[in-house]
C-alpha positions in Angstrom: 76.4 104.9 93.2 74.8 102.3 90.9 74.6 98.6 91.4 76.8 98.3 87.9 79.4 101.0 89.5 79.6 98.7 92.4 79.9 95.5 90.5 82.7 97.2 88.2 84.5 98.3 91.6 84.7 94.9 92.9 85.8 93.2 89.8 88.6 95.5 89.9 89.4 95.2 93.2 89.5 91.2 92.8 91.5 91.4 89.8 94.1 93.7 91.6 94.4 91.2 94.3 98.1 90.1 95.0 98.2 86.2 93.7 99.5 83.9 96.2 102.5 81.9 96.1 101.1 79.4 98.7 98.4 78.6 96.5 101.0 77.3 93.6 101.0 73.4 93.8 104.8 72.0 93.1 104.4 68.9 90.7 106.6 65.7 90.8 109.1 65.1 88.5 108.4 61.7 88.3 107.9 59.8 84.6 104.4 59.3 85.4 101.8 61.0 88.1 98.7 62.8 88.4 97.8 65.9 90.6 95.0 68.2 91.0 95.3 71.7 89.8 92.2 73.6 90.9 89.3 71.9 89.4 91.2 69.8 86.8 92.8 66.6 87.2 96.7 66.6 85.9 97.9 63.6 84.5 101.1 62.7 82.7 103.0 59.7 81.0 106.7 59.9 79.9 108.0 56.9 77.7 111.4 57.5 77.3 113.9 56.2 74.7 117.7 56.3 73.8 117.0 54.2 70.9 117.0 56.3 67.7 114.8 53.6 66.0 112.1 53.7 68.2 111.4 56.9 69.7 109.8 58.1 72.9 106.2 59.2 73.6 104.9 61.6 76.4 101.0 62.9 77.3 100.0 65.0 79.3 96.0 66.0 80.2 94.1 68.1 82.4 90.7 67.1 82.8 87.6 68.9 84.6 85.2 67.3 86.8 82.3 67.4 84.0 85.2 65.4 81.4 86.1 69.0 79.6 90.0 68.6 78.6 91.2 71.5 79.2 94.7 70.8 78.3 96.0 67.8 75.9 99.6 67.5 75.2 101.0 64.1 73.1 103.9 64.0 71.3 107.2 61.8 70.6 110.3 62.3 72.4 113.7 62.2 70.8 116.2 59.9 72.7 117.0 61.1 75.9 114.3 63.4 75.9 111.8 63.7 78.7 108.8 66.1 79.8 109.2 67.4 83.6 105.7 68.9 85.0 106.9 72.4 87.0 104.1 73.5 88.7 100.1 74.9 88.7 98.3 77.3 90.4 96.5 80.8 90.5 99.5 82.7 88.7 97.6 85.6 87.9 95.1 86.0 90.8 92.0 86.1 88.8 91.1 82.3 89.5 92.3 80.8 86.7 94.8 77.5 87.0 98.2 78.4 84.8 100.5 75.1 84.1 104.1 75.1 83.6 106.6 72.2 82.3 109.8 71.8 80.9 110.9 69.6 78.1 114.7 68.4 78.6 116.8 67.3 75.6 118.8 64.9 78.2 122.4 64.9 78.3 125.3 66.3 81.0 124.0 70.0 81.0 121.5 70.8 78.7 118.8 71.7 77.9 115.4 73.2 79.2 112.5 74.3 77.2 110.2 75.9 79.6 106.1 76.5 78.5 103.7 78.1 80.5 99.7 77.7 79.8 96.4 78.3 80.9 94.2 74.9 81.7 91.7 76.5 79.4 90.8 74.5 76.0 92.5 76.4 73.4 94.2 78.6 75.1 97.8 80.3 74.0 100.6 79.9 76.0 101.8 82.8 78.2 105.8 81.6 78.1 107.5 79.3 75.6 111.6 79.7 76.1 114.6 77.9 75.6 116.6 78.2 78.9 119.6 76.2 78.1 121.2 75.0 81.1 118.6 77.3 83.1 115.4 77.1 84.4 112.4 77.9 86.6 111.8 77.5 90.0 108.5 78.0 92.2 106.8 81.0 90.9 107.1 84.6 93.6 105.5 87.5 94.4 108.5 89.8 93.9 106.4 93.2 93.8 103.9 92.7 96.6 100.9 92.8 94.1 99.4 91.3 90.8 100.2 88.1 89.6 103.2 86.0 90.6 106.6 86.4 88.8 108.4 83.3 87.5 111.9 83.3 88.9 115.0 81.3 88.0 118.6 81.4 86.3 120.3 82.4 83.3 123.0 80.4 81.9 124.0 83.6 80.1 127.6 82.9 80.5 127.8 79.5 80.2 131.5 78.6 79.0 132.1 82.4 78.8 135.6 82.9 77.1 137.9 80.0 78.8 135.6 79.6 81.9 134.9 75.8 82.3 131.0 75.0 82.8 131.6 74.7 86.8 133.3 78.1 87.2 130.3 79.5 84.5 128.1 81.9 86.9 124.7 81.9 86.6 122.4 85.0 86.8 118.8 85.6 88.2 116.0 85.8 85.5 112.5 86.9 85.8 109.4 86.8 83.7 106.6 89.3 84.2 103.3 89.0 83.5 102.0 91.9 81.3 98.5 91.5 80.6 99.0 89.2 78.0 102.0 86.9 78.1 105.0 86.7 80.7 107.8 88.8 79.3 111.6 89.0 80.9 111.9 91.5 83.3 114.4 90.7 85.8 115.8 94.8 85.8 112.4 95.7 87.0 113.1 93.7 90.4 116.4 95.6 91.9 115.8 94.5 95.4 116.5 91.1 94.4 119.2 92.0 92.2 120.8 93.6 95.4 120.2 90.4 97.4 122.2 88.4 94.5 125.1 91.4 94.5 125.2 91.1 98.4 126.1 87.1 98.2 128.3 87.6 95.6 130.3 89.9 97.3 130.8 87.7 100.4 131.7 85.1 97.5 134.8 87.5 96.2 135.9 88.3 99.5 136.1 84.9 100.2 137.8 83.6 96.7 140.0 86.7 96.7 141.3 86.0 99.9 141.9 82.3 99.3 145.5 81.5 98.6 146.7 80.4 94.8 146.7 76.7 94.6 150.2 76.3 93.1 149.2 72.8 91.3 146.6 74.0 89.5 147.6 75.3 86.1 148.5 78.8 85.6 145.8 79.3 82.8 143.2 78.0 85.6 144.5 79.8 88.6 142.3 82.8 88.7 139.3 81.2 87.7 137.4 81.4 90.5 138.0 85.2 90.9 137.1 85.8 87.4 134.0 83.7 87.8 132.7 85.5 90.7 133.8 89.2 89.1 131.9 88.3 86.4 128.9 87.3 87.9 128.9 90.7 90.1 129.5 92.5 86.7 126.8 91.3 85.3 124.3 91.6 88.3 125.7 95.4 88.1 124.9 95.5 84.4 121.1 94.6 85.3 120.7 97.2 87.9 122.5 99.6 85.6 125.9 100.7 87.3 128.3 98.3 85.4 130.9 101.3 84.7 131.0 102.1 88.3 131.2 98.6 89.3 134.0 97.2 86.9 136.2 99.8 88.0 135.6 98.6 91.8 135.8 94.8 90.8 139.2 95.6 88.7 140.7 97.1 92.0 139.8 93.8 94.4 140.5 91.3 92.4 144.3 90.0 91.1 145.8 91.4 88.3 145.1 88.4 86.0 141.6 88.6 87.0 141.6 92.1 86.3 142.6 92.1 82.9 140.7 89.3 82.2 137.4 91.4 83.2 138.5 94.2 81.3 138.9 92.4 78.4 135.9 90.5 78.8 133.4 93.0 80.1 132.1 94.1 76.5 131.2 90.8 75.3 129.9 90.2 78.5 127.2 93.0 78.0 126.6 91.8 74.3 125.8 88.3 75.9 123.5 89.3 78.4 121.7 91.9 75.7 120.8 88.7 73.7 118.8 87.2 77.1 117.9 90.1 79.0 116.0 93.5 77.9 119.0 96.0 78.9 116.7 99.4 77.6 
């Protein structure tokens, strides 16, 4: 075998090696700070403001040991807004360094906009997405090989129908690297979905067994059942067996919650289709 063929084989082997989630550095959410990200020194400073007449400002810069600026962000902040660093690390398993951060709009529940970008001059972002009340946690290795997946939660059911925000269930959300970008790919990870289903099943059994509180207004009395049943239905939409799950769920909850779920199942699927790839 030629030296060139051996070299190409080695490169292919390295490229296919699984990225290690333990190599990811979680960053502080302090207004200002610095951290070593691979060969780069990352530094950021928020100067937030709550005065419309005097906007705040944020800077974030990654500088290599030779002084090269690999990433540079500087922008004004609207009142209440701040930048939150998330993590950095070799997400792709190819020796490159990738940074994740989010902009928080301020406010009681909203909103977070996430960006993921390689620490390389002029690099295109791998992901820019508005996640509302949701967000990303630490990247993880969900399929045992290749780049890390970006794992988080979706607020797809925030304030759904008559649910309060506290009763609005969150669903898992996964972005996977497709060779160019990170794309929504939650349905590609059925083991993760089944883990969530097992927990939701336990939660449903608990809330169904709990007597309804007569002091709670009637229109809110079954919201806990509605919330967990909707969460389970959404998980089964992602798993691909929603019709079977819907019939089972309707048989296990109160008649009021069953009627509510039946009336809202189609709208729930439609809402999910705007966040998830259900094809």
